N, C-alpha and C positions, 0 to 999 in steps of 0.2 A: 467198325464200333464194336466194342466188348460188349458180350451178351450179359444182360443184367442179372445180377445175383439174386437168389431167392427172396422173396418178400419178407420182411422183418415182421413178425408178429406185432399186433397193436400194442400190446402189453408192455413190450420192449421198446417201442418207439415213445410210447407214453413216459416210461421212466427217463429216456433222454431227453425229453421235451422240457421236463422239470428242470434241467440244468441249463440247458442251450436256449437262452431267451434274452440276454440283455442286448442293449444297443450297443454299437461300437463307436468309440470317438476317434476320428483320424488322428487328432493331435496327440492323444495319449498313448497310442499304439505305434510301436517302431515299425517303419515300412510303409503303413497305410497312409501317412501323410505325404510321403513322396508319391504314392501310387494316385492319391486324389489330384495330384497336380496334372494328371492325364485326364481326369474326366471334365467333360463340357456340360452345361446346362443349355439345351437346345430349344428354341422359340420359333414356331413356323405360323405363317398366316396363310390360309386357304381360302380364296375368294369364291372358286367354283368347286363343286362337288363331282369328282369322276368315280366310277366303280363303287358307288355309295358310301365313299369317305364323307365325314363329317367337314363342313366349313367352318371357318372362324380361326381363331388363335389357339394352337396346341403346344404342349411342352413334352421334351422327352430327354433321354440321357444320351450322350455321346461320350466316347471314349477314343483318343489318340492311339492309334496301332502303329502308324510310321510317321514320325516328325520330319523325315528329309522330303518326303513327297506330300506331307500336310493330309494325310488319309485318316479319316474320322470316321468310327464305326457308331450307328445309331439304330435305336429300336424303330420298330413301324409307326409307331405314334408320330414321329417326326419326319418321315418319308413315305411317298406313295406315288400312285397313277397321278393325284390332282397337281394342277399349277399350285406353287407355293413359293414364298419368300422365305429364307432361313437365316438365322442367326445364332450364334453361339456366345456363351459368357465363360471365359476362363475361370480358375480358380482364384483369379485376384480380380474379379469382375469386369475384366478388360473383354468389350464386345468385339467379336469379329464376325465378318460376312462368310456364308457357307454357300458352296456351288454343289448342286446334286450331281453325282456320278452315276449310281445305280442302286436299284433295289430289287430284292428278291421277290418274284411274284408268287411264290408258294410259302414263304416263311416270313418271320417278322424282324426284319432288320433290313438295312441298307446303308450306302456310304456317302458321305460328303467330302469336299476337299476344302481346305481353308491355306491360306498363304503360309508356307513354311517358315518365312522370315518372321512373321508375327508369333510363330510358335517359339523359335528360338531366342527372340528378343524378350519373351516373358516366361522364359525357362520353362516351358510347358514338357511335361515329362511323356511317357508312352507306356502303354501296358503290353505285357508279353502274352501270347496265346498259348494255352496249355499245349503240350505236345501230342496228346492223344484225347480221345473220347473217354473222359474219366469221371463222369457223372453217374453216381451208383447209389442205390438204397443205403440209407443210415449215413452217407457221407455228411460232413460239416461243410459250411462253406459261409462266405459273407457276401450279402447283396448290398450294390451301390446304386443309388437313385439320386438324380438331381431333381430338386424341387422348383415349383414354377417361381420362387423368388430366388432361384440360382444358389441355394446351398446344397450341399453334399451329405446325403443321408447313409449309414452303413448299419446293418443289422446282421446278427449270427443266426444262422437257420440250419435245418435239417432237411437232407432230401428225403422224400418218401419212396412211393412207388411209380412205376411207369404208368403214365396216363395217357390214353388216346381215345377221342371220340369220333369215329369217321361219320357220325350222322349229324350232328351240329358242326355247324362251320365257326370254330371258334378262333377269334383272333384275327381274322383277316382270310385271303383266299388260300384255303390250306388245302392241301391233299397229302396224305399219309406224313403229316408233320407229326413227330413223337416227341412228347414232353415228359419230364419227370415232375412230379408234385412236390411241392414244398410242404413238408409236413408238420413243421413246428418252427417256432422261433418267433420273433417279432413280425407282424404283418408288414408288407411292404407298402409304400405309398403310391407307387406306379410302377410302370415299365423301367427296367434297367439292366444291370449285369450282375454275374455272379462270379466271384473269384475264390480260389481255394487257399490254404494256409500259407501257401509261398507267393500269394497274391498274383497267381496267373489267371487270366480269363480262361473260365471253363463253361460258361453258359450265358445266355440271354434270358432275363427275368420277364415273362409276360403276365400281367395281371388280366385276369379273365373272370368278370364277376366277382365274386368273393373269394377266388381261388388264385393262387401264386404257382405258376408253372414256370419250368426251366426248358429251353431249347437248347440242346449240347452243342458245343462249338464247333464239330467237325464241319458242319455245313459252312459257317462263317469262315473257317480256315480255308476251305476249297475256294471260296468266292474271293475272298482276301489276296490270295496269291495270284489270282487273275489280274485282278484290280491294280496290285503294284507292278504287274508286267505291261501295263497298258492293254490287256486283251480282253476280248470279250467274254462274259460269263455264260456259258450255254447251260441252259435249264430246260430239261425235257419231260415228259410225261407219257406213259402209256396207257393212261385213262383208267386206272384201277383205283379204288378207294379201299384201303385195307384196314382191319382191325386186328388186334391181338387178343387171342381166347385161350384160355386155359385147356388143358388135355381134356378134362372131365366134361368140360362144356362141348368139346368135339364129339366125346364119345355120345352125350346126349343127342347130338344131331345125326348120328349114324356114320360118322367118319370111322374106318378102319384105321385105328391109331397105331397099330402094327406096323402098317407101311410108313409111317412117317420118317422113320430113322433106322439105321443099322443098328443103333444103340437102344437100349431100353430108355423109354420115356417115362418121367414121373409126372403125378396129378398135377405138381405146381409148375411144370413145363408150359410154356406158350406157344402158339403157332400163327403165323400170319395167315388171316382168312379174308376173303373177298366180301367186303360188306356191300358193294354195288359197283356198277361201271359207270362212266360218262358217256352220254351222248356224243356222238361224232367220232369217237376214238374205236380202233379196229377191235379192242378188247370188248366192247359192247355186244359183238357178234359172237363171241367165244366163250367168255367167262360167264358163271352164274354166282349169285350170293351163296356163300358156303363153300367154294372152292379153296383148298388150302394150298399155298404155295410151298413148294419143295426145294427146287432150285432155280437160280436165275443165272444164265450163262455158265452154268456147271457149279456154280458156289451154293452152297447149302444156305437157306435162308432162315430157318428156324423162326425167331420172333423178332429179328433184327431190322427195322425199318431202314437203318443206315446203309446195310448190305444193298437192298433194293435200289435206294435213291443213287447210291455211289455207282452202281452198274449202270443205271439209266444215264447217268451224267458221263460215263465213259464212253458210252454208244450213242452220244448225241448225233442225230443224223442218220443213224441207221438202224439196226434191228437188234432186239435181245431175244434168246430163246429162254422159255419159261417152262419148267416142270410143274405139274400140280396134280392134286388128288381131289377127285370128285367121288364120294361114298368110298367104293373100294378100288377105283380104276384110276390108274395113273395115266396122263395125257401130257404132250409136248407140243408146243406152238411157238411161232416166232411172231414177234409183235414190232411194228415201227415206232420209234420214239418221236413223239410230236414236239416240235419247239413251241415251249411256252410263251416265247416272245409274242407269238400270233395273237396271244390274248391280253398283251399288256396295251394299254390306253395310250396312243402317241397323238391321238388328233380327237377333236369333238366339235359338235355345232349346239351354239347357244341362240335359242330361238322361241319366242313367244312365252319367255319365262322359264323354258326347261333346257337342260343340259342332254345332249344325246351323243351318246358313241357305240362302237362296236363292242360286240359281247366280250366281257372279261372273264377271268378264270372262275371268279364268285359266281357269275351269272350261269356259267356251265355247270358248277357244282350245285347249284340250285335246280337244275333240270332243264335249261334253255339249251336247245341244239345250236351248234354253230351254224351261222348263216340263216337264222331263223328270222332275224329282226334286229332292231337297234335298242340299247338299253337307254332307259331315261333314269339319269343317275340322280337328278335333283330338278325340283320344281319350286320356282318362288312363290310364296303366298301372295294371293291376290292377283297373279297373272292369269292370261287367257287360258293355260294349260290347267291351271289349279282350278278356275272357275268351272271346268267340265270334268271333274273326277279323273283326270289323268295324274297318275301318283309316280313318285320316284320307286324304282324297282319294276315298273312295267316294262314290258317289251313291246316296242313299237314294230308292228308288222305291215301295216299298210297306211297310205295317206290318199286321201281321195280314190280308195280302192285299187291304187297302185302299189305293189310290193316294193318294200324298202328293206335291203340287207347289208346295205353299207352307207356312210355318210355321203357317198358321191351320189347313191341313188336318191337319198333326201334332198341334197342340194338341187339335183335336177328337177325333182318334184316341185319343189318350193319356188323354184326359179328366182327371179328378181322382185323382192317383197318390198314393193315401194307403196302400194294401196292396202287398205284392210280387205280381206276376202274370206269366205268361209272354206274352212279345212276340216275333213272327216278324216278323224284318227282313229286307227282300229288297234288295239293293243291287248296283250296277254298279261295276265296278272299271276307270275309263277309261284307267289305265295299263297295263293288262294286256288291251289291245284288247276292253274292253267286257265281261270275264269277269263273270259273274253269279254272286253269293255269298249264299247264304241261310242265317240263322243264328236260332235261337230263344234268346233269353236270359231270364233271371229278372232282372225289374226290383228295384232297391233304392231305394226312396224315402227311407229314412233316412239313408244315406251318400251317396246320389248323388240327390237330388232334382231335379224338374224346374223350372227358373226361367225366365221370358222376359225378355228385355233389348231395350229399343229406344232409339236415337238421336235426340234432336230436332234442331231446325235449328240451334241453338247448339252442335251438338257434344257435348251432356251425354247420358250413359246413364242410364236408368231401368230399375227392375227390379220384376216381378211375378211371382207364383206362377201356375199354369197356371188355376187357377179365377179369379183376378182377371183374368188375360188375356183369358178368353173372354169377359169383360164389356166390353172395350175397344172402342169403335166401330169402329176401324180393322180390328180382326180380325172383327168380327162381319158385317161387310158383304161378305167375302170368301167 
C-alpha cells in the first residue's frame, strides 16, 4: 500500500468541494454507460439473524468482475453470516439468481456467483480492478450505487483524510480496517463502489451513520484472485487492534520518537499504535495499549495498515515477527497467526425463540473471550426467551447450571425437547460491562421448537431436529 500523502488543509478541500459536486449521468458520459452494464442491484432476504445481522429484506450493490466465471463482488449489506436468498437485477432489469461464494470476516464485501450464460445472453459487461492501491487525499472519483428500485446512481466525490476508529466497531466485524473519508461531493444513498477517471474499480463505499467511507481495493484484489482460481481465501489475525496517531500525539504519550525511524520524522507523520488487544490471542499477554509497531517480518510499518494485513495473510498458519517500541525501549516478539475462519458462523441452533451460535469476531471485538459461551444473535418478540429478559447480544454461559461453550454442549443439555420444562439460562451482557443475567423460562416446543442448522462448503444450509443433530458425526465427537 502506498503511504498516504500529507493531509490537505481544510481551506483547500473547501475550495475543491465548491467545484466537484454534480451528480453524474451514465447515459450522458462516455464510458460510464458501458461501465453501468456491469453493475447489479442486489436484493437479499434474511430469515434468521446471525452475528447480530438484521433480518428482513436488504439491498446492496454488485459488480461483475469476471464474466466467464460469473463472479460478482458485493458490499457487506448483501452478504454475511446469516442464511439468505439473493437475487440480482441487471442493467436491463433482468432478474438472476445468485449463489454465495465467500465473504470477508473482517471487511465489508463478499462474492456471489451467477450463471455466466445469462451474463453473455444479456451483454453484461465487467469492471476492471485498479492495478494498485491508489486512493489518496484530494483524489477525485465516482461513486456508483444501485438503489432499491434497481436504478444506478453515480456521483462525483473527493477523497479526504485517512479514517480509522479502533474503538467503535464501524460497519461490521472489523479489526484494522482502514478507510478513507469521502470529504465532499454528493452524499451517497448507501453502500456501493468507487471508480477512478479511467473507470477502474479502486474502492468500496461504506455508509456509516452520516459518513461515507472508502475501503481501498487491495484487499478485494487479493481475495478475488483466490476466488478466480477456486482457492480458499485465508484470512488471519494476530489479535491487535491498531490506530494511526500523529507524531506529536506520540510525544505527548512519552514515546521516544527519535527511535521511530532512521530518517527524520515530521509532526504530520503517523505511526500505528496498539489501541488494545483481543482476548484469547497470544498478543494479549505481550502487548499494551500505546505500543508502537516498527516492523513486521522485517518490513517497516509506519502508518500502513495494508502492510500489516498483507504480511499476516502471507504468513497464514505460521508466525510473524514484530518489532515494537514501548516508551524508549524496543522489543521483538513472534506471534502466531490465528485463522479467522474459526470465528465465522457455520452453524446455529434456533430454540425457544432465540438463535444461538459460537462466538463470532464481532463478539470477540466487544470483549468476549473465545470459548466463554454461545452468542445469542436474535430473540423473537413474544417468545419464551423474550419474556425473561434474555436479549440479543447476550453471551449464554450456562443452562441449568451446566456450562455451554459450543452448540454441541447446548444440544446435549437441552436433549429431546418434546415436553415443556423449566430452563435456567445464565447469560452475560457484554454491552453492559459484563453484567450477568439469570432467568428461568418455560420452554415451548410446540410454537418454538429447537432446530439445528449447518452450512456446507458450498454455502447451502441444512436443517435437523435436536434428536437428529445428536447423531451427526461432527457433533458427537465434540
